[in-house]
N, C-alpha and C positions, 0 to 999 in steps of 0.2 A: 452634779455639782463638782466637777473636776476643776480645781483652781489652775488658772493659767497665769504665767508671769505677767502678762499684759492686762488681764481683766480681773483677776482675783476670783473670789467665790460669790461676791455680791454684798452690798451693804446690808448689815444686820443679819448675816448668815454665819457668823463665827461659831455660834453654839452648835449649829447643825453640821458644819464642816468638821468641827472638832470631834463629833461622834465617829466620823469616818477616818480621820487622820491621826487621832490620838493613839500613840503606840506605847507610851510609858505610863505608869501609874494608872492602869485601867480600872482600879478600884474606885477612883473618884472621877468626877466629871467637871470640867471647867467650862462655864458658859460664856466667859469673857477672858480676854488676854491679860487683864490687869496691867495693860500698857496700851494706851490709845494709839501710839505710833505703830506698834506691831499689829494691832487689830485693824487699823486703817490699811496697812500694807497687805494684810491677808485678805481682807474683804474687797478692797478696791483695786489692788494691783497697780500697775503703772498708770492706768487710766485715771486714777485718783491721786496717786503719790506725786506724779510730775506736776499737775496743776497746783497741788497743795504746796509743793516746794517753790513754785513760781510765786504764789501768793505770799508765802513767808519771806521770800527775797524782796518782793515789792514792799511789804510791811516794814522790813528793816530799813530799806532805802528811804522811804517816806518819813519814818520816825526820826532817822538821823538828820534829815533835812529840817524837820520841825524843831529838833533840839538846837540846831545851829541858829535858826530864826529866833528862838526864845532866849538866847544868851543875854540880850539887853534887859529882859524882864525876869528878875530872880524868882518871883512868885510863879509865873507860868512855867519857867524852866524846872523849878522844883516839883511842881505838880506833874509835869510830863515825865520827869525822872522817876517819880513814884509809880506812875502807870507802867513805865518800862520795867521797873523792878518787879511789879506785880505780874506782868506778862512772863518775865523770865522765871519767876517762882512757879507759876501755873505750868509753864512748859517743862520745868524740871519735875514737878509732881506727876505729870502725865507719863513719865517713864516707869512709874511704879503703881499707878492707880488709873482709874477710868472715871474720874470725877466730872469731866465735861459732858458725860452722858446724862447727868442730872440737870434738869432744866434750869434750876436756880443758879447753879455754877456756870452753866453756859451763858446765861443772861449777864452775870457779873463779868465774865470774860469779854462779852461783847461791849459792855459799858466801858471797861478798862481800855479795850482797843480803841473805842471812840475817843476817849480822853487822850490817848497816845497819838492818835492821828489827827485830831482837831486842828483846823487851820483858822486863824483869826480872820474874821470878816474885815475887809479893808475897803474903804471908799476911795474912789479916784481922787488923787491930789492930797489925801490926808497923810500926815506924818505919823510915824509909829509911836514916838515918845513925846507927847506933849505938843504944844502949839509951835 
């Protein structure tokens, strides 16, 4: 289980790799990084980090486009801004915690992503605001 820059140690192997590589504070054992970003980088290496960065970039790009589309509708715009604020808060929390490893939190994250990314269904020839 030698970590490589490109491949990492493997998903869900942080606790086992930490037994081998922990050099300080050997009196205690840490089974998780308490930072999902560091744990993802250690376990997945570049094979996971690069696709995750591409997905994050695409998420930001699409959400920005959806926000521009929602400007004429204050309710939709406000709801999407709330979802984006939630995503930013979750992203910030993940720097000091590993809460997305809890299924309920991961489900809430997925729902908020869905709200942020949702595109209004449009019928051909229909106008956006009224008749």
